[in-house]
Each structure stands twice: as structure tokens, then as C-alpha cells.
LOSE-779484 format. One record per residue: residue number from 1; residue in three letters; x, y, z of N, C-alpha, C, O, CB in turn. Coordinates in nm, 2 decimals, decimal comma. Glycine has a CB too. Layout:
<zaros>
<NUM; ALA; <X; Y; Z>; <X; Y; Z>; <X; Y; Z>; <X; Y; Z>; <X; Y; Z>>
...
</zaros>
This chain:
<zaros>
<1; MET; <5,38; 14,70; 7,35>; <5,36; 14,84; 7,34>; <5,38; 14,88; 7,19>; <5,48; 14,85; 7,13>; <5,46; 14,91; 7,43>>
<2; THR; <5,28; 14,95; 7,15>; <5,29; 14,99; 7,01>; <5,39; 15,11; 7,00>; <5,43; 15,18; 7,09>; <5,15; 15,03; 6,95>>
<3; LYS; <5,43; 15,13; 6,87>; <5,54; 15,24; 6,84>; <5,47; 15,38; 6,88>; <5,54; 15,46; 6,93>; <5,59; 15,24; 6,69>>
<4; ASP; <5,35; 15,40; 6,85>; <5,28; 15,53; 6,88>; <5,28; 15,54; 7,03>; <5,30; 15,66; 7,07>; <5,13; 15,53; 6,82>>
<5; THR; <5,25; 15,44; 7,11>; <5,25; 15,46; 7,25>; <5,39; 15,49; 7,31>; <5,40; 15,57; 7,40>; <5,19; 15,34; 7,32>>
<6; LEU; <5,48; 15,43; 7,25>; <5,62; 15,45; 7,29>; <5,66; 15,60; 7,27>; <5,72; 15,67; 7,35>; <5,72; 15,35; 7,22>>
<7; ILE; <5,63; 15,65; 7,16>; <5,66; 15,78; 7,12>; <5,58; 15,88; 7,21>; <5,65; 15,98; 7,25>; <5,63; 15,80; 6,97>>
<8; ARG; <5,46; 15,86; 7,24>; <5,39; 15,95; 7,34>; <5,46; 15,94; 7,47>; <5,48; 16,04; 7,53>; <5,23; 15,90; 7,36>>
<9; ARG; <5,49; 15,82; 7,52>; <5,56; 15,82; 7,65>; <5,69; 15,89; 7,65>; <5,73; 15,95; 7,75>; <5,57; 15,68; 7,69>>
<10; ARG; <5,76; 15,87; 7,55>; <5,89; 15,94; 7,54>; <5,88; 16,09; 7,53>; <5,96; 16,16; 7,59>; <5,97; 15,89; 7,41>>
<11; LEU; <5,78; 16,15; 7,46>; <5,76; 16,29; 7,45>; <5,71; 16,35; 7,59>; <5,75; 16,45; 7,63>; <5,66; 16,32; 7,34>>
<12; LEU; <5,62; 16,27; 7,65>; <5,57; 16,31; 7,78>; <5,68; 16,31; 7,89>; <5,69; 16,41; 7,96>; <5,46; 16,21; 7,83>>
<13; GLY; <5,77; 16,21; 7,89>; <5,88; 16,20; 7,97>; <5,98; 16,32; 7,95>; <6,03; 16,38; 8,04>; <5,95; 16,07; 7,94>>
<14; TRP; <6,00; 16,35; 7,82>; <6,09; 16,47; 7,79>; <6,02; 16,60; 7,83>; <6,09; 16,69; 7,89>; <6,12; 16,48; 7,63>>
<15; PHE; <5,89; 16,61; 7,82>; <5,82; 16,73; 7,86>; <5,82; 16,75; 8,01>; <5,84; 16,86; 8,06>; <5,69; 16,72; 7,82>>
<16; ILE; <5,81; 16,64; 8,09>; <5,83; 16,64; 8,23>; <5,97; 16,70; 8,27>; <5,99; 16,78; 8,36>; <5,81; 16,50; 8,29>>
<17; ASP; <6,07; 16,64; 8,20>; <6,21; 16,69; 8,23>; <6,22; 16,84; 8,20>; <6,29; 16,91; 8,27>; <6,31; 16,61; 8,15>>
<18; VAL; <6,16; 16,89; 8,09>; <6,17; 17,03; 8,05>; <6,10; 17,11; 8,16>; <6,15; 17,22; 8,20>; <6,09; 17,05; 7,90>>
<19; LEU; <5,99; 17,07; 8,21>; <5,92; 17,13; 8,32>; <6,01; 17,15; 8,44>; <6,02; 17,25; 8,51>; <5,79; 17,06; 8,35>>
<20; LEU; <6,07; 17,03; 8,48>; <6,16; 17,04; 8,58>; <6,28; 17,14; 8,57>; <6,31; 17,21; 8,66>; <6,21; 16,91; 8,60>>
<21; VAL; <6,34; 17,14; 8,45>; <6,45; 17,24; 8,42>; <6,39; 17,38; 8,43>; <6,46; 17,46; 8,50>; <6,51; 17,21; 8,27>>
<22; VAL; <6,27; 17,41; 8,38>; <6,22; 17,55; 8,40>; <6,19; 17,58; 8,54>; <6,21; 17,69; 8,59>; <6,09; 17,56; 8,32>>
<23; GLY; <6,15; 17,47; 8,61>; <6,12; 17,49; 8,75>; <6,24; 17,52; 8,83>; <6,24; 17,61; 8,92>; <6,06; 17,37; 8,81>>
<24; LEU; <6,35; 17,45; 8,81>; <6,49; 17,48; 8,87>; <6,53; 17,62; 8,84>; <6,57; 17,69; 8,93>; <6,59; 17,37; 8,82>>
<25; ALA; <6,52; 17,65; 8,71>; <6,57; 17,79; 8,67>; <6,49; 17,90; 8,75>; <6,55; 18,00; 8,79>; <6,56; 17,82; 8,51>>
<26; ALA; <6,35; 17,88; 8,76>; <6,27; 17,98; 8,82>; <6,29; 17,98; 8,98>; <6,28; 18,09; 9,04>; <6,13; 17,95; 8,79>>
<27; ALA; <6,32; 17,87; 9,04>; <6,34; 17,86; 9,18>; <6,46; 17,93; 9,24>; <6,46; 17,98; 9,35>; <6,33; 17,71; 9,22>>
<28; PHE; <6,56; 17,92; 9,16>; <6,69; 17,98; 9,20>; <6,72; 18,10; 9,12>; <6,76; 18,09; 9,00>; <6,82; 17,87; 9,19>>
<29; ASP; <6,70; 18,22; 9,17>; <6,72; 18,35; 9,11>; <6,87; 18,36; 9,07>; <6,96; 18,33; 9,14>; <6,67; 18,47; 9,21>>
<30; GLY; <6,88; 18,41; 8,95>; <7,03; 18,44; 8,90>; <7,09; 18,31; 8,85>; <7,11; 18,30; 8,73>; <7,12; 18,50; 9,02>>
<31; LEU; <7,13; 18,22; 8,93>; <7,19; 18,11; 8,88>; <7,11; 17,98; 8,87>; <7,16; 17,87; 8,87>; <7,31; 18,08; 8,97>>
<32; GLY; <6,98; 17,99; 8,86>; <6,89; 17,89; 8,83>; <6,91; 17,82; 8,70>; <6,89; 17,70; 8,69>; <6,75; 17,94; 8,84>>
<33; TRP; <6,94; 17,89; 8,60>; <6,98; 17,83; 8,47>; <7,10; 17,73; 8,49>; <7,10; 17,63; 8,42>; <7,03; 17,94; 8,37>>
<34; LEU; <7,19; 17,76; 8,58>; <7,29; 17,67; 8,60>; <7,25; 17,53; 8,65>; <7,30; 17,42; 8,61>; <7,39; 17,73; 8,69>>
<35; ALA; <7,14; 17,54; 8,75>; <7,10; 17,42; 8,81>; <7,02; 17,34; 8,71>; <7,02; 17,22; 8,71>; <7,02; 17,44; 8,93>>
<36; GLY; <6,94; 17,41; 8,61>; <6,87; 17,35; 8,51>; <6,97; 17,28; 8,42>; <6,94; 17,17; 8,37>; <6,77; 17,44; 8,44>>
<37; LEU; <7,07; 17,35; 8,38>; <7,17; 17,29; 8,28>; <7,24; 17,17; 8,34>; <7,27; 17,07; 8,26>; <7,28; 17,39; 8,25>>
<38; ALA; <7,27; 17,18; 8,47>; <7,33; 17,06; 8,53>; <7,24; 16,94; 8,53>; <7,27; 16,83; 8,50>; <7,39; 17,08; 8,67>>
<39; TYR; <7,11; 16,97; 8,57>; <7,01; 16,86; 8,56>; <7,00; 16,79; 8,43>; <7,00; 16,67; 8,42>; <6,88; 16,92; 8,60>>
<40; TRP; <7,00; 16,88; 8,32>; <6,98; 16,84; 8,18>; <7,08; 16,75; 8,14>; <7,06; 16,65; 8,07>; <6,97; 16,95; 8,10>>
<41; LEU; <7,21; 16,79; 8,18>; <7,33; 16,71; 8,14>; <7,33; 16,58; 8,21>; <7,37; 16,48; 8,15>; <7,46; 16,79; 8,17>>
<42; LEU; <7,30; 16,57; 8,34>; <7,31; 16,46; 8,42>; <7,19; 16,38; 8,43>; <7,19; 16,27; 8,50>; <7,35; 16,51; 8,56>>
<43; ARG; <7,08; 16,42; 8,38>; <6,95; 16,36; 8,39>; <6,95; 16,20; 8,38>; <6,88; 16,13; 8,45>; <6,85; 16,42; 8,29>>
<44; ASP; <7,01; 16,16; 8,28>; <7,00; 16,01; 8,25>; <7,09; 15,93; 8,34>; <7,07; 15,81; 8,34>; <7,03; 15,97; 8,10>>
<45; GLY; <7,18; 15,99; 8,41>; <7,26; 15,92; 8,51>; <7,20; 15,89; 8,65>; <7,26; 15,81; 8,72>; <7,38; 15,99; 8,53>>
<46; PHE; <7,08; 15,95; 8,67>; <7,01; 15,92; 8,79>; <6,93; 15,80; 8,78>; <6,89; 15,76; 8,67>; <6,92; 16,03; 8,83>>
<47; PHE; <6,90; 15,74; 8,89>; <6,81; 15,61; 8,90>; <6,84; 15,51; 8,79>; <6,75; 15,46; 8,73>; <6,65; 15,66; 8,88>>
<48; GLU; <6,97; 15,48; 8,78>; <7,02; 15,38; 8,69>; <6,96; 15,39; 8,55>; <6,90; 15,30; 8,49>; <7,00; 15,25; 8,74>>
<49; GLY; <6,99; 15,51; 8,49>; <6,95; 15,53; 8,35>; <6,81; 15,60; 8,33>; <6,76; 15,59; 8,22>; <6,96; 15,41; 8,29>>
<50; GLN; <6,76; 15,66; 8,44>; <6,62; 15,72; 8,42>; <6,63; 15,86; 8,47>; <6,67; 15,88; 8,59>; <6,51; 15,63; 8,48>>
<51; SER; <6,59; 15,95; 8,40>; <6,56; 16,08; 8,44>; <6,43; 16,08; 8,52>; <6,36; 15,97; 8,52>; <6,56; 16,19; 8,32>>
<52; VAL; <6,39; 16,19; 8,58>; <6,27; 16,19; 8,65>; <6,15; 16,16; 8,55>; <6,06; 16,09; 8,59>; <6,25; 16,32; 8,72>>
<53; GLY; <6,15; 16,23; 8,43>; <6,05; 16,21; 8,33>; <6,04; 16,06; 8,28>; <5,94; 16,00; 8,27>; <6,07; 16,30; 8,22>>
<54; LYS; <6,16; 16,00; 8,25>; <6,17; 15,87; 8,21>; <6,12; 15,77; 8,31>; <6,05; 15,67; 8,28>; <6,31; 15,84; 8,18>>
<55; ARG; <6,16; 15,80; 8,44>; <6,12; 15,72; 8,55>; <5,96; 15,71; 8,56>; <5,90; 15,60; 8,57>; <6,18; 15,77; 8,68>>
<56; LEU; <5,90; 15,83; 8,55>; <5,76; 15,84; 8,57>; <5,68; 15,77; 8,45>; <5,57; 15,72; 8,47>; <5,71; 15,99; 8,57>>
<57; MET; <5,75; 15,77; 8,33>; <5,69; 15,71; 8,22>; <5,73; 15,56; 8,20>; <5,69; 15,50; 8,11>; <5,73; 15,79; 8,10>>
<58; GLY; <5,82; 15,50; 8,30>; <5,86; 15,37; 8,28>; <5,96; 15,34; 8,17>; <5,97; 15,23; 8,11>; <5,74; 15,29; 8,26>>
<59; LEU; <6,04; 15,44; 8,14>; <6,14; 15,43; 8,04>; <6,28; 15,42; 8,09>; <6,30; 15,47; 8,21>; <6,13; 15,54; 7,94>>
<60; LYS; <6,38; 15,38; 8,03>; <6,51; 15,37; 8,07>; <6,61; 15,37; 7,96>; <6,59; 15,31; 7,85>; <6,53; 15,24; 8,15>>
<61; VAL; <6,73; 15,44; 7,98>; <6,84; 15,45; 7,89>; <6,92; 15,32; 7,91>; <6,96; 15,29; 8,02>; <6,92; 15,58; 7,91>>
<62; VAL; <6,95; 15,26; 7,79>; <7,04; 15,15; 7,80>; <7,15; 15,17; 7,70>; <7,13; 15,18; 7,58>; <6,98; 15,01; 7,77>>
<63; VAL; <7,27; 15,19; 7,76>; <7,39; 15,22; 7,68>; <7,44; 15,10; 7,60>; <7,46; 15,11; 7,48>; <7,50; 15,28; 7,76>>
<64; LYS; <7,46; 14,99; 7,67>; <7,50; 14,86; 7,61>; <7,41; 14,76; 7,68>; <7,36; 14,80; 7,79>; <7,66; 14,83; 7,62>>
<65; PRO; <7,39; 14,65; 7,63>; <7,31; 14,55; 7,70>; <7,37; 14,53; 7,84>; <7,49; 14,51; 7,86>; <7,31; 14,41; 7,63>>
<66; ARG; <7,28; 14,54; 7,94>; <7,31; 14,51; 8,08>; <7,40; 14,62; 8,14>; <7,46; 14,60; 8,25>; <7,38; 14,37; 8,10>>
<67; ARG; <7,41; 14,73; 8,09>; <7,49; 14,84; 8,15>; <7,40; 14,96; 8,16>; <7,32; 15,00; 8,07>; <7,62; 14,87; 8,06>>
<68; ARG; <7,41; 15,03; 8,27>; <7,33; 15,14; 8,30>; <7,39; 15,27; 8,25>; <7,51; 15,27; 8,22>; <7,30; 15,16; 8,44>>
<69; CYS; <7,32; 15,37; 8,23>; <7,38; 15,50; 8,18>; <7,44; 15,57; 8,30>; <7,37; 15,60; 8,40>; <7,27; 15,58; 8,11>>
<70; THR; <7,57; 15,60; 8,29>; <7,64; 15,67; 8,40>; <7,63; 15,82; 8,38>; <7,58; 15,87; 8,28>; <7,78; 15,63; 8,40>>
<71; PHE; <7,68; 15,90; 8,47>; <7,67; 16,05; 8,46>; <7,75; 16,09; 8,34>; <7,72; 16,18; 8,26>; <7,72; 16,13; 8,60>>
<72; ARG; <7,87; 16,02; 8,32>; <7,95; 16,06; 8,21>; <7,88; 16,03; 8,07>; <7,89; 16,11; 7,98>; <8,09; 15,98; 8,22>>
<73; THR; <7,82; 15,92; 8,06>; <7,75; 15,89; 7,93>; <7,63; 15,97; 7,92>; <7,59; 16,00; 7,81>; <7,72; 15,74; 7,92>>
<74; SER; <7,57; 16,02; 8,03>; <7,46; 16,10; 8,03>; <7,49; 16,24; 7,97>; <7,42; 16,30; 7,89>; <7,40; 16,12; 8,17>>
<75; ILE; <7,61; 16,29; 8,01>; <7,66; 16,42; 7,96>; <7,68; 16,41; 7,81>; <7,64; 16,49; 7,74>; <7,80; 16,47; 8,03>>
<76; ILE; <7,75; 16,30; 7,77>; <7,78; 16,28; 7,63>; <7,65; 16,27; 7,54>; <7,65; 16,33; 7,43>; <7,86; 16,16; 7,62>>
<77; ARG; <7,55; 16,21; 7,60>; <7,42; 16,19; 7,52>; <7,34; 16,32; 7,52>; <7,27; 16,35; 7,42>; <7,33; 16,08; 7,60>>
<78; ASN; <7,36; 16,41; 7,62>; <7,27; 16,52; 7,63>; <7,34; 16,65; 7,60>; <7,27; 16,76; 7,61>; <7,20; 16,52; 7,76>>
<79; VAL; <7,46; 16,66; 7,58>; <7,54; 16,79; 7,55>; <7,48; 16,85; 7,42>; <7,48; 16,97; 7,42>; <7,68; 16,77; 7,53>>
<80; LEU; <7,45; 16,78; 7,33>; <7,39; 16,84; 7,21>; <7,25; 16,91; 7,22>; <7,22; 17,00; 7,15>; <7,37; 16,73; 7,11>>
<81; TRP; <7,17; 16,86; 7,32>; <7,04; 16,93; 7,36>; <7,07; 17,07; 7,41>; <6,98; 17,16; 7,40>; <6,96; 16,85; 7,46>>
<82; VAL; <7,18; 17,09; 7,48>; <7,21; 17,22; 7,54>; <7,23; 17,33; 7,43>; <7,19; 17,44; 7,45>; <7,33; 17,21; 7,63>>
<83; PHE; <7,30; 17,28; 7,33>; <7,34; 17,37; 7,22>; <7,23; 17,36; 7,11>; <7,24; 17,43; 7,01>; <7,48; 17,34; 7,16>>
</zaros>
């Protein structure tokens, strides 16, 4: 896989996750932003290191060799995206 292809797949995976967050926010009136925020913080802890977007693009977060991304490490990784 070339570097250009990897960047495109990562951007597309991120965009899918953004669409999911927007969808969650729109689906739940009032507190939908809270559902979107929760997904964004926990997204890499699902499916053994794959958010929905990463899973669809065949990507995976690896914290250390042979260790999956937990919900705790997902929050640490993604908290800066929120702010």
C-alpha cells in the first residue's frame, strides 16, 4: 500500500466517523451531541482498535505491538479532537 493510498483511506475513515457523529447528534434531539461526543471519545476502543470508519477502510489502531486499543486509551487518544 502506498503512502498516498494510506492517507486517503485514513481520511475517508475519519470522514465516515464524522458523519456518524453528526448522525447521532441529529438523531437524538437535545442530547444528541452527548451521544456524538461519547462515540468520538470511545470510537477506537470498539472492534479491537477500530472505529466504524477504520473498520470499513481496513485500518486498526495499535497502541503497542500485539495490544489492542482499549476504551481508556481511546479516550486519551481522542480527547484532543474534542477540544
